[in-house]
C-alpha positions as CSV (number, residue, x, y, z in Angstrom):
1,M,-50.2,-33.0,-39.5
2,L,-47.7,-30.6,-39.2
3,K,-47.7,-30.2,-42.8
4,S,-51.1,-29.3,-42.3
5,V,-50.6,-26.9,-39.3
6,L,-47.6,-25.2,-40.9
7,R,-49.6,-24.3,-44.7
8,R,-49.8,-20.6,-45.7
9,G,-53.6,-20.1,-45.1
10,N,-53.5,-21.4,-41.4
11,L,-50.7,-19.1,-40.8
12,M,-52.3,-16.6,-42.2
13,Y,-55.5,-16.8,-40.4
14,A,-53.5,-17.1,-37.1
15,L,-51.8,-13.8,-37.5
16,K,-55.1,-12.0,-38.6
17,R,-56.5,-13.0,-35.4
18,V,-53.2,-12.1,-33.4
19,E,-53.7,-8.7,-35.3
20,K,-57.4,-8.5,-34.7
21,N,-57.1,-9.1,-31.3
22,K,-54.2,-6.4,-31.0
23,G,-52.3,-9.7,-29.0
24,S,-49.7,-8.6,-27.1
25,H,-45.3,-8.5,-28.0
26,G,-43.4,-12.2,-26.7
27,V,-40.0,-12.2,-25.1
28,D,-38.7,-11.2,-28.0
29,E,-40.5,-7.6,-27.8
30,M,-41.4,-7.2,-31.4
31,P,-44.8,-5.5,-31.9
32,V,-47.6,-7.1,-33.4
33,Q,-47.2,-4.6,-36.4
34,N,-44.0,-6.1,-37.2
35,L,-45.2,-9.7,-37.5
36,R,-46.5,-9.4,-41.1
37,A,-42.8,-8.2,-42.2
38,H,-40.9,-10.5,-40.0
39,N,-42.9,-13.4,-41.2
40,A,-42.8,-12.9,-45.1
41,L,-38.9,-12.1,-44.4
42,H,-38.3,-15.8,-42.0
43,W,-41.1,-17.6,-42.9
44,P,-39.3,-20.0,-45.2
45,T,-36.6,-20.5,-42.7
46,I,-38.8,-20.9,-40.0
47,R,-41.0,-23.7,-41.3
48,K,-37.9,-25.6,-42.7
49,E,-36.4,-26.0,-38.9
50,L,-39.9,-26.7,-37.4
51,L,-40.2,-29.8,-40.1
52,E,-36.8,-30.9,-39.8
53,G,-37.0,-30.4,-35.8
54,T,-34.2,-28.0,-35.3
55,Y,-36.0,-25.1,-34.9
56,Q,-35.1,-23.7,-31.2
57,P,-38.1,-21.2,-29.8
58,Q,-37.6,-18.6,-27.8
59,P,-38.2,-19.1,-24.1
60,V,-42.3,-18.3,-23.1
61,R,-42.6,-14.8,-21.3
62,R,-44.0,-15.6,-17.7
63,V,-46.0,-13.5,-15.9
64,E,-46.4,-13.9,-12.5
65,S,-49.8,-13.6,-10.8
66,P,-50.9,-13.1,-7.3
67,S,-52.2,-15.8,-5.1
68,K,-55.7,-15.8,-3.5
69,R,-56.0,-16.3,0.5
């Protein structure tokens, strides 16, 4: 199933949705406008690491919301 998720078509679909929605940057502070170039350069390595189980993602950005009383 992971191979299906990692297909180029799925990656491009997800990328287009993020660009269309003007998604916000992650913990790495990379602007959405830089994702295409970054993926073109690094995708083969990231995909290989995901398939081998050696990929180490960065921590998730946490947003605190005020609690309701």
